[in-house]
NURO-998439 format. One record per residue (C-alpha): residue in one letter; residue number from 1; z, x, y. Coordinates in steps of 0.1 Angstrom, whole numbers. Layout:
<pt A NUM <Z X Y>>
...
END
This chain:
<pt M 1 <646 269 532>>
<pt K 2 <644 293 559>>
<pt N 3 <617 292 586>>
<pt R 4 <602 327 591>>
<pt N 5 <584 335 623>>
<pt G 6 <576 371 617>>
<pt F 7 <580 402 596>>
<pt S 8 <612 417 585>>
<pt L 9 <621 453 594>>
<pt I 10 <615 464 558>>
<pt E 11 <580 449 557>>
<pt L 12 <571 466 590>>
<pt L 13 <583 500 577>>
<pt I 14 <564 495 544>>
<pt A 15 <532 487 564>>
<pt I 16 <536 516 587>>
<pt A 17 <542 539 557>>
<pt L 18 <511 526 540>>
<pt F 19 <490 529 571>>
<pt G 20 <502 566 575>>
<pt I 21 <492 574 540>>
<pt V 22 <458 559 544>>
<pt L 23 <454 577 578>>
<pt S 24 <464 611 563>>
<pt L 25 <440 607 535>>
<pt G 26 <412 598 559>>
<pt Y 27 <420 628 581>>
<pt Q 28 <420 652 551>>
<pt L 29 <386 638 539>>
<pt F 30 <372 642 574>>
<pt N 31 <385 677 578>>
<pt Y 32 <371 687 543>>
<pt A 33 <337 673 552>>
<pt Q 34 <336 691 586>>
<pt S 35 <346 724 571>>
<pt N 36 <320 720 544>>
<pt Y 37 <294 712 570>>
<pt V 38 <302 743 590>>
<pt R 39 <303 765 558>>
<pt T 40 <269 751 548>>
<pt T 41 <254 756 582>>
<pt N 42 <266 792 584>>
<pt Y 43 <252 799 549>>
<pt W 44 <218 784 559>>
<pt E 45 <217 804 591>>
<pt R 46 <225 836 572>>
<pt Q 47 <198 829 546>>
<pt N 48 <173 823 574>>
<pt K 49 <182 855 591>>
<pt V 50 <177 874 558>>
<pt I 51 <143 857 553>>
<pt A 52 <133 864 589>>
<pt L 53 <143 901 586>>
<pt S 54 <124 905 553>>
<pt S 55 <93 888 568>>
<pt Y 56 <95 910 599>>
<pt I 57 <97 942 579>>
<pt E 58 <68 930 556>>
<pt S 59 <45 922 585>>
<pt T 60 <53 955 602>>
<pt I 61 <46 977 573>>
<pt D 62 <17 957 558>>
<pt N 63 <-11 978 573>>
<pt A 64 <6 1011 569>>
<pt N 65 <-17 1040 558>>
<pt Y 66 <12 1064 551>>
<pt M 67 <46 1056 538>>
<pt E 68 <78 1075 528>>
<pt I 69 <111 1062 515>>
<pt L 70 <144 1081 523>>
<pt S 71 <180 1076 519>>
<pt S 72 <201 1077 552>>
<pt T 73 <224 1101 533>>
<pt S 74 <196 1125 524>>
<pt D 75 <195 1160 541>>
<pt E 76 <158 1153 550>>
<pt Y 77 <167 1123 571>>
<pt N 78 <169 1129 608>>
<pt K 79 <154 1101 628>>
<pt E 80 <148 1121 659>>
<pt E 81 <128 1148 640>>
<pt I 82 <109 1123 618>>
<pt A 83 <97 1100 646>>
<pt G 84 <66 1116 661>>
<pt D 85 <32 1124 649>>
<pt Y 86 <24 1087 651>>
<pt K 87 <51 1079 625>>
<pt S 88 <75 1050 628>>
<pt V 89 <109 1047 612>>
<pt I 90 <128 1015 602>>
<pt F 91 <165 1023 599>>
<pt A 92 <199 1008 604>>
<pt D 93 <219 1021 633>>
<pt E 94 <253 1007 645>>
<pt A 95 <249 974 625>>
<pt T 96 <214 967 639>>
<pt F 97 <180 973 623>>
<pt K 98 <156 992 645>>
<pt I 99 <121 1005 645>>
<pt M 100 <116 1038 662>>
<pt T 101 <80 1047 671>>
<pt D 102 <66 1082 679>>
<pt D 103 <80 1078 714>>
<pt L 104 <118 1084 710>>
<pt N 105 <125 1064 741>>
<pt N 106 <107 1033 726>>
<pt V 107 <132 1019 701>>
<pt E 108 <127 983 693>>
<pt T 109 <158 964 681>>
<pt V 110 <150 939 654>>
<pt L 111 <168 905 650>>
<pt T 112 <204 914 662>>
<pt D 113 <217 879 668>>
<pt F 114 <239 869 639>>
<pt R 115 <260 849 662>>
<pt G 116 <273 880 678>>
<pt E 117 <280 896 643>>
<pt E 118 <246 914 644>>
<pt F 119 <239 927 610>>
<pt I 120 <273 931 596>>
<pt N 121 <273 926 558>>
<pt I 122 <235 929 557>>
<pt Q 123 <219 956 536>>
<pt V 124 <183 965 533>>
<pt A 125 <168 987 505>>
<pt F 126 <133 998 498>>
<pt N 127 <120 1006 463>>
<pt R 128 <88 1021 450>>
<pt V 129 <72 1001 423>>
<pt P 130 <53 1024 400>>
<pt Q 131 <20 1011 385>>
<pt Y 132 <-4 1026 361>>
<pt D 133 <-42 1026 363>>
<pt N 134 <-53 1035 330>>
<pt V 135 <-36 1070 327>>
<pt T 136 <-29 1075 364>>
<pt L 137 <4 1068 380>>
<pt Y 138 <2 1055 415>>
<pt T 139 <25 1037 439>>
<pt D 140 <11 1014 466>>
<pt L 141 <36 986 459>>
<pt I 142 <70 985 477>>
<pt E 143 <99 962 471>>
<pt I 144 <119 951 502>>
<pt V 145 <154 940 491>>
<pt V 146 <176 923 518>>
<pt T 147 <211 913 509>>
<pt A 148 <237 893 528>>
<pt T 149 <268 906 510>>
<pt D 150 <292 881 525>>
<pt I 151 <273 851 511>>
<pt N 152 <259 868 480>>
<pt F 153 <224 861 488>>
<pt T 154 <195 885 480>>
<pt L 155 <158 882 489>>
<pt T 156 <134 905 471>>
<pt T 157 <98 908 484>>
<pt K 158 <70 930 470>>
<pt V 159 <44 943 494>>
<pt K 160 <11 959 484>>
<pt I 161 <2 985 510>>
<pt E 162 <-35 981 511>>
<pt N 163 <-43 1010 535>>
<pt I 164 <-29 1039 516>>
<pt K 165 <-58 1062 509>>
<pt E 166 <-72 1063 474>>
<pt G 167 <-53 1087 452>>
<pt D 168 <-23 1087 475>>
<pt S 169 <9 1068 470>>
<pt I 170 <41 1060 487>>
<pt Q 171 <60 1092 492>>
<pt G 172 <97 1102 491>>
<pt E 173 <124 1089 470>>
<pt L 174 <122 1060 445>>
<pt Y 175 <146 1040 466>>
<pt G 176 <163 1043 499>>
<pt D 177 <174 1025 531>>
<pt V 178 <151 1042 555>>
<pt I 179 <113 1038 555>>
<pt I 180 <88 1061 575>>
<pt F 181 <53 1048 580>>
<pt T 182 <22 1051 601>>
<pt N 183 <6 1019 610>>
<pt P 184 <-24 1019 633>>
<pt T 185 <-20 982 640>>
<pt Y 186 <16 985 650>>
<pt L 187 <12 1015 671>>
<pt A 188 <-17 999 690>>
<pt N 189 <5 970 702>>
END
């Protein structure tokens, strides 16, 4: 019998190969977990921005006493001509959502910090929701649809505009991406 005081070269090579395979599998598992964490975090942040934008628009138009929906491609849409007479405009301009009040120099930029991406891949639409009271058609309910197209997430919120005068309704088109409104509460701030 031979007395062995160590490992042979083949045993060391096999042990190193097995250790390399286990280390490689561990690295791949760690890399997958890290990329999944980053992807989930980014998705969650985008969802929160969509929710924040929807809430902001909702709280801004909540007390409006006049409202009109337009499409930015409409011939009637010219934000410089519309703003004035105590009307405010919510619109998208250069990948940011803004509220323009009757003072054309007072443009408030809303939530533009998507990690430097601003509002790329975010769309906002406004829809009138018709309702019937016995025979009369009126519209004081607006639907705000905010969509993050890159993560396929859509949030739809319905807002009842309480201050629209009796017999009046939301004006303009049935749906669009620009909203014109007068809001005594907002203009007073």
